C-alpha positions in Angstrom: 0.0 0.0 0.0 1.4 3.4 -1.0 1.9 6.1 1.7 -0.9 8.4 0.3 -3.3 5.3 0.2 -2.6 4.7 3.8 -3.3 8.4 4.7 -6.5 8.3 2.6 -7.7 5.3 4.8 -6.7 7.3 7.9 -8.7 10.2 6.7 -11.8 8.2 6.2 -11.7 5.9 9.1 -9.2 6.0 11.9 -10.1 9.2 13.6 -13.6 8.0 14.2 -12.5 5.2 16.4 -11.5 7.0 19.4 -15.2 7.9 20.1 -16.7 4.6 19.0 -17.6 1.8 21.3 -14.6 0.2 23.1 -16.3 -3.1 23.7 -13.1 -5.0 24.2 -10.5 -5.5 26.9 -11.3 -2.2 28.5 -15.0 -2.9 28.8 -16.1 0.8 28.3 -19.2 1.3 26.2 -20.5 4.2 24.2 -23.3 4.0 21.6 -22.4 7.2 19.7 -20.2 7.8 16.7 -18.6 11.3 16.6 -17.4 13.1 13.5 -14.8 15.8 13.1 -16.2 19.2 13.8 -19.1 17.9 15.8 -17.4 17.3 19.1 -15.1 19.2 21.3 -13.3 17.3 24.2 -14.2 19.4 27.2 -15.3 16.9 29.8 -13.8 14.2 31.9 -16.1 11.6 30.3 -15.0 12.7 26.8 -11.3 12.4 27.7 -11.8 8.9 29.4 -13.5 7.4 26.3 -10.9 9.0 24.1 -7.8 7.8 26.0 -9.2 4.3 26.3 -10.0 4.4 22.5 -6.4 5.4 21.7 -5.1 2.6 24.0 -7.2 0.1 22.1 -5.5 1.2 18.9 -2.1 0.7 20.6 -3.1 -2.9 21.0 -3.0 -3.4 17.3 0.7 -2.5 17.0 1.8 -4.4 20.1 2.8 -7.7 18.4 4.7 -6.4 15.6 6.5 -3.9 17.9 7.8 -6.9 20.0 8.6 -8.9 16.8 10.6 -6.3 15.0 12.6 -5.6 18.3 13.3 -9.3 18.9 13.4 -11.2 15.6 16.1 -9.0 14.2 18.4 -9.7 17.1 20.4 -12.7 18.2 18.1 -14.4 20.8 15.8 -16.1 18.3 16.3 -18.1 15.2 14.3 -19.5 12.4 13.4 -23.3 12.1 11.7 -25.6 9.6 8.3 -24.3 10.6 9.1 -20.6 10.2 6.6 -18.9 7.9 7.8 -16.6 5.1 6.9 -13.2 6.8 8.7 -14.1 10.0 11.7 -15.6 8.2 12.2 -12.4 6.3 12.3 -10.3 9.4 14.8 -12.8 11.0 17.1 -12.6 8.0 16.7 -8.8 7.5 15.2 -9.0 3.9 11.7 -7.9 4.4 9.7 -7.6 1.1 6.9 -5.2 0.3 4.4 -8.1 0.4 5.3 -9.0 4.0 2.2 -8.7 6.3 4.3 -6.8 8.9 5.6 -4.3 6.4 2.8 -1.8 6.5 2.9 1.0 9.1 -0.8 2.0 8.7 -1.7 0.8 12.2 1.0 3.0 13.7 -0.4 6.0 12.0 -3.9 5.1 13.1 -2.6 5.5 16.7 -0.8 8.7 15.7 -3.8 10.3 14.0 -6.1 9.5 16.9 -3.5 11.2 19.2 -3.2 14.2 16.9 -7.1 14.5 16.8 -7.3 14.4 20.6 -4.6 16.9 21.0 -6.1 19.3 18.6 -9.6 19.1 20.1 -9.1 18.7 23.8 -9.8 21.9 25.9 -7.0 21.8 28.5 -8.3 25.1 30.1 -11.3 23.3 31.7 -11.2 23.8 35.5 -12.6 21.4 38.1 -11.8 22.3 41.8 -9.4 24.9 40.3 -7.4 22.2 38.5 -6.9 21.8 34.8 -8.3 18.2 34.8 -8.0 17.6 31.0 -4.3 18.5 31.1 -3.6 15.1 32.6 -5.0 13.3 29.6 -3.3 15.7 27.2 0.0 14.7 28.7 -0.9 10.9 28.5 -1.7 11.3 24.8 1.4 13.2 24.0 3.5 10.5 25.6 1.6 7.7 23.6 2.3 9.6 20.4 5.9 10.1 21.2 6.4 6.4 22.0 4.6 5.3 18.9 6.8 7.6 16.6 9.9 6.4 18.3 9.0 2.8 17.6 8.3 3.5 14.0 11.7 5.0 13.3 13.5 2.2 15.0 11.7 -0.1 12.6 11.6 2.0 9.3 14.4 4.5 10.0 12.5 7.6 8.7 8.8 8.1 8.4 6.4 11.0 7.4 6.1 13.3 10.4 2.6 14.6 11.0 1.3 16.4 14.1 -2.2 17.6 12.9 -5.0 15.1 12.4 -5.6 13.9 8.8 -9.3 14.4 8.3 -9.7 15.1 4.6 -8.4 13.9 1.2 -6.5 17.2 1.0 -4.8 16.4 4.2 -3.7 13.1 3.0 -2.2 14.4 -0.1 0.1 16.9 1.6 3.9 16.3 1.5 5.0 15.7 5.0 8.6 15.8 6.1 10.4 12.6 6.9 11.9 12.4 10.4 14.6 10.0 11.5 14.9 8.7 15.1 17.4 11.5 15.8 14.8 14.1 14.6 12.1 12.4 16.7 14.3 12.6 19.8 14.9 16.3 19.3 11.2 17.1 18.7 9.8 15.0 21.4 12.3 16.0 24.1 11.1 19.6 23.7 7.5 18.5 23.3 7.3 16.5 26.5 9.5 18.4 28.9 6.8 20.9 29.8 4.6 18.1 31.0 7.2 16.1 33.0 5.5 16.9 36.3 1.9 16.7 35.0 0.1 14.0 37.2 -1.6 11.3 35.0 -5.3 10.5 35.5 -6.4 8.0 38.0 -8.9 5.8 36.4 -8.6 3.0 38.9 -8.7 -0.6 37.6 -9.9 -1.4 34.2 -10.3 -5.2 33.6 -8.3 -5.9 36.8 -5.3 -3.8 35.6 -4.2 -0.6 37.2 -4.9 1.9 34.4 -1.7 3.8 35.2 0.3 0.8 34.0 -1.2 1.4 30.6 0.5 4.9 30.3 4.0 5.8 29.3 5.9 7.7 31.9 7.3 11.0 30.4 10.4 10.8 32.5 11.2 7.3 31.2 10.5 8.5 27.6 12.9 11.4 28.1 15.6 9.1 29.7 15.4 6.8 26.7 15.8 9.5 24.3 18.7 11.1 26.1 20.3 7.5 26.3 20.0 7.2 22.5 21.5 10.7 22.1 24.4 9.7 24.4 23.7 12.4 26.9 24.2 10.0 29.7 24.0 12.4 32.6 20.5 13.6 31.7 19.4 10.0 31.0 20.5 8.9 34.3 19.0 11.8 36.1 15.5 11.0 34.6 15.8 7.2 35.2 16.7 7.9 38.8 14.1 10.6 39.4 11.3 8.2 38.1 12.4 5.3 40.3 12.9 7.7 43.2 9.4 9.1 42.9 7.9 5.6 42.6 10.0 4.1 45.3 11.2 1.3 43.1 14.3 -0.7 44.0 15.6 -3.7 42.1 12.6 -5.8 43.0 12.9 -9.6 42.9 11.3 -11.6 40.0 13.1 -14.6 38.7 13.8 -18.3 39.0 15.3 -19.8 42.2 16.4 -23.2 43.6 13.8 -24.7 45.8 15.8 -27.7 46.9 19.3 -28.7 46.6 21.3 -32.0 47.0 24.3 -30.9 49.1 26.1 -34.2 48.3 25.9 -34.1 44.5 25.5 -30.3 44.1 22.4 -30.9 41.9 19.2 -28.9 41.9 16.2 -30.8 43.0 13.6 -28.3 42.2 13.0 -24.9 40.7 10.4 -22.1 41.5 9.5 -18.8 39.8 8.9 -15.8 41.8 7.2 -12.6 40.6 6.5 -9.1 41.9 3.3 -7.2 41.2 5.4 -4.0 41.2 7.7 -5.3 38.4 5.7 -3.9 35.5 5.7 -0.2 35.0 4.0 0.1 31.6 2.3 -2.7 29.7 0.1 -3.0 26.6 -2.8 -5.0 27.9 -4.3 -7.4 25.4 -7.7 -9.2 25.4 -8.0 -12.7 26.5 -10.4 -13.5 23.6 -11.0 -12.3 20.1 -14.7 -11.9 21.1 -13.6 -9.1 23.5 -11.0 -7.3 21.3 -7.4 -7.5 20.0 -5.5 -10.6 21.2 -1.7 -11.3 21.1 -0.5 -14.0 18.8 3.0 -14.0 20.5 2.5 -17.3 22.3 1.8 -19.0 19.0 4.9 -17.5 17.5 7.4 -18.2 20.3 5.8 -21.4 21.7 4.5 -24.8 20.9 0.7 -24.6 21.2 -2.5 -26.3 20.2 -3.0 -23.6 17.6 0.2 -24.2 15.7 0.1 -28.0 16.5 3.4 -28.0 18.2 5.1 -26.3 15.2 6.3 -23.1 16.6 7.7 -20.8 14.0 10.4 -19.2 16.0 12.9 -20.9 18.3 15.2 -19.6 21.0 18.7 -19.3 19.5 21.8 -21.2 20.6 23.4 -17.9 21.3 20.7 -17.3 24.0 21.1 -20.8 25.3 24.9 -20.5 25.6 24.7 -17.1 27.3 22.4 -18.7 30.0 24.5 -21.7 30.4 27.8 -19.9 30.9 26.5 -18.2 33.9 27.7 -19.3 37.4 24.9 -20.1 39.9 25.8 -19.5 43.5 23.9 -21.4 46.1 24.4 -20.8 49.8 24.6 -24.1 51.3 24.9 -22.7 54.8 25.9 -19.4 56.4 29.6 -19.8 55.5 29.7 -21.9 52.3 28.9 -20.9 48.7 28.4 -23.8 46.2 28.8 -23.0 42.5 26.4 -25.1 40.3 26.7 -25.9 36.7 23.0 -25.2 35.9 23.6 -21.9 34.4 21.1 -19.0 34.7 17.7 -20.2 35.8 15.9 -17.5 33.8 16.2 -19.9 30.9 13.9 -22.1 32.9 11.6 -19.1 33.6 11.5 -18.1 29.8 11.2 -21.5 28.4 9.9 -23.9 31.0 8.4 -27.2 30.2 4.6 -27.5 29.8 1.9 -30.1 29.3 1.5 -30.9 25.6 -1.9 -30.8 23.8 -2.1 -34.5 23.6 -1.9 -34.9 27.4 1.7 -36.0 27.5 4.4 -34.2 29.5 8.0 -33.0 28.7 10.9 -34.1 31.0 10.3 -33.6 34.6 10.8 -30.4 36.5 12.6 -32.4 39.1 16.3 -32.2 38.2 17.6 -35.0 40.3 20.5 -36.2 38.1 21.6 -33.5 35.7 21.9 -29.7 36.1 19.1 -27.9 34.2 19.9 -27.2 30.5 17.6 -25.9 27.8 17.0 -28.1 24.7 16.1 -25.4 22.3 15.0 -28.0 19.7 12.4 -29.5 21.9 8.8 -29.3 20.7 7.6 -28.9 24.3 9.1 -25.6 24.9 6.6 -22.9 25.8 7.6 -19.3 26.4 6.2 -18.4 29.8 6.2 -14.7 29.1 3.3 -15.1 26.7 1.8 -18.4 27.5 -0.6 -17.1 30.1 0.2 -13.3 30.1 -1.9 -10.9 28.2 0.1 -7.9 29.3 3.0 -7.1 27.0 5.7 -5.4 29.0 7.1 -2.1 27.8 8.8 -0.8 30.9 9.7 -2.9 33.8 11.8 -2.4 36.9 14.6 -4.6 35.4 14.9 -2.9 32.1 14.8 0.6 33.6 17.7 -0.3 36.0 19.6 -2.1 33.3 19.5 1.2 31.3 20.5 3.0 34.4 23.5 0.8 34.5 24.2 1.6 30.8 24.2 5.3 31.6 26.3 5.0 34.7 29.0 2.8 32.9 29.2 5.3 30.1 29.6 8.1 32.6 32.6 6.4 34.0 30.8 5.1 37.2 31.8 1.6 36.5 31.5 0.3 40.0 28.1 1.8 40.5 26.9 0.2 37.2 28.2 -3.2 38.2 26.7 -2.9 41.6 23.2 -2.7 40.0 23.9 -6.1 38.5 25.4 -7.7 41.6 24.2 -6.0 44.7 21.0 -4.3 43.6 19.4 -1.0 44.9 17.2 -0.9 47.9 16.3 2.8 47.4 17.3 5.9 45.6 17.9 9.2 47.4 18.0 12.6 45.6 19.2 15.6 47.6 19.7 19.0 45.8 19.7 17.1 42.4 22.4 14.6 43.5 21.4 11.0 43.0 22.5 8.4 45.5 21.9 4.6 44.9 21.4 2.9 48.3 22.8 -0.7 48.4 22.8 -3.2 51.1 24.5 -6.5 51.7 21.7 -7.8 53.8 20.0 -10.9 52.5 16.9 -9.2 51.2 15.6 -10.5 47.9 13.3 -7.4 47.5 16.3 -5.5 46.2 18.7 -8.2 45.1 20.8 -7.3 42.1 19.4 -8.0 38.6 21.9 -10.8 38.1 20.5 -12.6 41.2 17.2 -13.1 39.4 18.6 -16.2 37.8 21.9 -16.9 39.4 21.2 -17.2 43.1 23.2 -15.3 45.7 25.0 -13.1 43.2 26.0 -10.5 45.8 27.9 -13.3 47.7 29.3 -14.8 44.6 33.1 -14.3 44.4 33.1 -15.7 40.9 31.0 -12.7 39.8 33.4 -9.7 40.0 34.4 -6.6 38.2 36.8 -7.9 35.5 40.4 -8.1 36.0 42.4 -5.9 33.6 44.3 -9.1 32.3 41.0 -10.2 31.0 40.4 -7.2 28.9 43.5 -5.2 28.1 45.3 -6.6 25.1 48.9 -7.4 25.6 49.9 -4.9 23.0 48.5 -2.0 25.1 51.1 -0.3 27.3 50.0 1.0 30.7 49.8 4.8 30.8 51.6 4.9 34.1 53.3 2.5 36.6 54.0 3.7 40.1 54.6 2.4 43.7 52.4 3.0 46.7 54.1 2.7 50.1 52.1 3.6 53.1 49.7 5.5 51.0 52.5 7.7 49.4 52.8 7.5 45.7 56.3 7.1 44.0 57.3 6.6 40.5 59.3 3.6 39.3 62.6 5.4 40.2 61.4 6.0 43.8 61.0 9.7 43.3 58.0 11.2 45.0 55.4 12.3 42.5 52.4 12.7 44.7 50.9 13.2 48.2 49.0 10.7 50.4 46.0 9.4 48.5 42.9 7.3 49.6 41.8 4.4 47.6 39.3 1.5 47.7 40.2 -2.1 47.7 39.0 -2.6 44.1 40.1 0.6 42.3 40.3 4.2 42.7 39.6 6.9 40.2 41.8 9.9 41.1 40.5 13.4 41.1 43.8 14.9 40.2 43.4 17.4 37.3 46.4 15.8 35.5 44.5 12.6 34.8 40.8 13.5 35.1 38.2 11.8 37.1 37.0 9.3 34.6 39.8 8.9 32.1 41.8 6.1 33.6 41.6 3.2 35.9 44.0 2.3 38.7 43.9 -1.5 39.2 45.2 -3.0 42.4 45.7 -6.8 42.8 47.7 -7.0 46.1 48.2 -10.8 45.9 49.6 -10.6 42.4 51.3 -7.2 42.2 52.9 -6.7 45.5 56.6 -5.9 45.5 58.5 -8.9 46.7 61.2 -6.9 48.5 58.8 -4.4 50.1 55.8 -6.1 51.5 54.0 -2.9 52.2 54.5 -1.7 48.7 51.8 -2.2 46.0 52.7 -1.7 42.3 49.9 0.3 40.7 49.4 0.0 37.0 47.2 2.7 35.3 45.4 1.6 32.1 43.0 3.6 30.0 39.5 3.2 31.7 37.7 2.7 28.4 38.7 -1.0 28.5 36.8 -1.6 31.7 33.9 0.4 30.5 33.6 -1.8 27.4 34.0 -4.9 29.4 31.2 -3.9 32.0 29.1 -3.0 29.0 29.3 -6.5 27.7 28.2 -7.7 31.2 25.2 -5.4 31.0 24.4 -6.5 27.3 24.5 -10.2 28.5 22.4 -9.4 31.6 19.8 -7.7 29.4 19.6 -10.8 27.3 19.1 -12.9 30.3 16.5 -10.7 32.0 14.5 -9.1 29.1 14.8 -11.8 26.4 11.9 -12.0 24.0 10.3 -8.8 25.1 11.2 -6.8 22.0 14.4 -5.0 23.3 17.3 -7.0 22.1 17.9 -5.5 18.6 17.8 -2.0 20.0 20.1 -2.9 22.9 22.6 -4.0 20.4 22.0 -1.0 18.1 22.8 1.5 20.9 26.0 -0.2 21.7 27.1 -0.3 18.1 26.2 3.4 17.6 28.1 4.6 20.7 31.2 2.5 19.7 30.8 3.7 16.1 31.1 0.1 15.1 28.3 -1.5 13.2 30.1 -4.8 13.0 29.4 -5.1 16.7 25.7 -5.6 16.0 26.4 -7.6 12.8 28.7 -10.0 14.5 26.2 -10.7 17.4 23.3 -11.4 15.0 25.4 -13.4 12.5 26.4 -15.6 15.4 22.9 -16.3 16.7 23.4 -20.1 15.9 26.1 -20.3 18.7 29.8 -21.1 18.9 29.4 -24.5 17.3 28.4 -22.9 14.0 30.3 -20.6 11.7 29.2 -17.0 11.5 26.6 -16.3 8.9 28.7 -14.2 6.5 25.9 -13.1 4.4 24.0 -11.7 7.4 27.2 -10.1 8.8 28.0 -8.3 5.6 24.4 -7.1 5.3 24.3 -5.7 8.8 27.7 -4.2 8.7 25.9 -1.4 6.8 23.7 0.4 9.3 21.1 1.3 6.5 20.2 -2.4 6.4 19.2 -2.4 10.1 15.8 -1.0 9.1 12.8 -1.9 7.0 13.0 0.3 4.0 9.7 2.3 3.6 10.9 5.2 1.5 
């Protein structure tokens, strides 16, 4: 369908939908159909029906938003059952006849938003409050999120901020905006409403309606993250989590019983937190009631697809899960390290009862550590098997993006601490953010890594990387000096500095000569101690970017473990490739989705080494 044809359809149909009956998931009824020019939005009931109508349109783009964000990445793969349209997305060669190619449903959302924003009367006062301003902010956020998703998929799209209501409107030449253009526009567009309180509709179909909205602070943080303005991104992520009192809440897979003799897991349980979801797209449970998700039938073996799921978890995903070290506290003094890998693989693809009544292998793992057989026909993706709420923002993905920003700000230890120790609370005083950690055994704020690896904060195997692991042998240290009783000397024993204070792991000096975040000082007393002077440590200073890149890899791996199959993966890889100015970073990850036992897909690698091929070409 040509672009103008899409806009003709929008002009004729879509703008009517926000005022028609919403007899679906939201269970809100209205018998009237309103036409442009006949209705001004100047009452709370008008705004309620309108916002719920717009949210019902968001349902229509939910599945493809997840698919474009996940299928183009490295955590899924095709199989013999993969249908043509999905195969094209996985292989980055989408044709114009692909059923997911069209962006008309995205513009249906946008046009309804534009209509609402043009018609709503934000001056209406109730108890001296501009009550409709709340919905105005909600709809601005929905429009921004929708446009950002479109440009991540299609690279550049026509940018329209007024409702298309006539054929004349549809025939106008609209400018094309890229993702960067959208960020610049919507940062300015949303900032004035950052503290506007969202409406409280209570529960709609057993869901807190606020969880259907897109928080403006998180949208702003995301856009600043993409723009590589890490300080602002961090500030907005932290402010949101502070205002909502959200720490790194626990939701994951855990050992329920353990054979201390063999070291094997006897049982696994999955824990969840009702506070984990921040924003979801709620889908209907039945087609009779509205738009349903088809993701379960794409990611899982089901009755509908007769066990022939069209998309499989990749071997790259499996290998990442299985290389993780699971730390199990056998008693108060002993940590056991199990070979089961990260148990979020169990959470994501647990075994289920098959349609013919038979069962897959037992959950009771009495002999062998848990491993995922990605070829098994019994695998069911638990994120979609019984969940009709598609996650957009969760506590885990917000904290992982916070770790991203901290790491790129040079706060490597803080970034790593989010993974290992977690955050119990956030304090903000005079604009300064403090992440509060605790070593107490409290799973309500265990680190993100602990969600599938047990007692991560007690795991001595899970540490900040040693420089020997990430500094190439060809790289010379920037400086080597001695430290004797906290006094610094150069290699010739000449004093070059005063007494300094340092941590047991590393110390970023604040001396102007070196800069706060330019270098790392790495101390390993048991390996670097001067043999002739027991109180002397030899300090080797290396460029800090090596550690930043290494911790970034840990964050990328953690995101794959925690948010797999939710539609984030391709964009996580894209952000890293862009900030490193290295498109082959993304290309190599995706081309290796079949795992280490298979050669890299060179055709796919070459294709994705050109960033223009990261997108679905709609121009």
